[in-house]
N, C-alpha and C positions, 0 to 999 in steps of 0.2 A: 470514584473508582479507579484506580490504576491500570492502566493498558499493558498490556501484557509488552515484553522485549521482544518484537517484532522484526528489527534494523538487521538485515542481510538473508531474512529467510523469502522465500520462493513465495509467489504472491497467494497459491492454491494453501500452504501451510499455514500464512500469514492470517489470511479471512478468516478461514477454520479457526484459528486460535480468538481470534476477536471474534466472532459468535456466540463460542462457547463461553469469554467473559464478559459476553451481554452486550457489545458492541454492533454497530450498526456502519457501514463501509458507504457513507454520501457522497464521496467522490474518486476517482481514482485518476492523478498527472504522471503523466510521464514524462521523464525528465530525460532529453536527447540532445546530443550536439547537436549547434545551428544548420539548416536545413535538410535538417531528419526530423521534422515534426510531424510525422503521419497521424499521432495519437495513438497507433496500434498497438495492443500489448497482448500477453496471454500469462497461464497459470506458472510458466518458469521465470517471468521478469522478477526482479529483489526489488524488496523493500530498502529506499534509501533514508526515508523518513517518513513522521507519521505527525499528523497536525489533531487538534483534539477541541474545533471550532466552538462545542459544549455540548453539554448532554451528555449523551453516549454516541455519540455522530464524531465520527474518524474520516480523515481523507489522507491517504496512503500517495506519498510519493514512488515510484519506478522507475528504474531503467533496466535496460538487456543484458543479462550475465553478458561478458566475457568469450 
């Protein structure tokens, strides 16, 4: 199964596309500057990377938009 091209998408839209394609988001990791590691994110954060650890699971790396 190919993961949809979601790099640069807002988390809300990327999540919707992944679910429609049959994937499950197993984790969301926030990429932030040192000292700003709260782990908080919302649907406006942008997907900068995705990792497929196996099966239909996907781990998303997101960052706060500028």
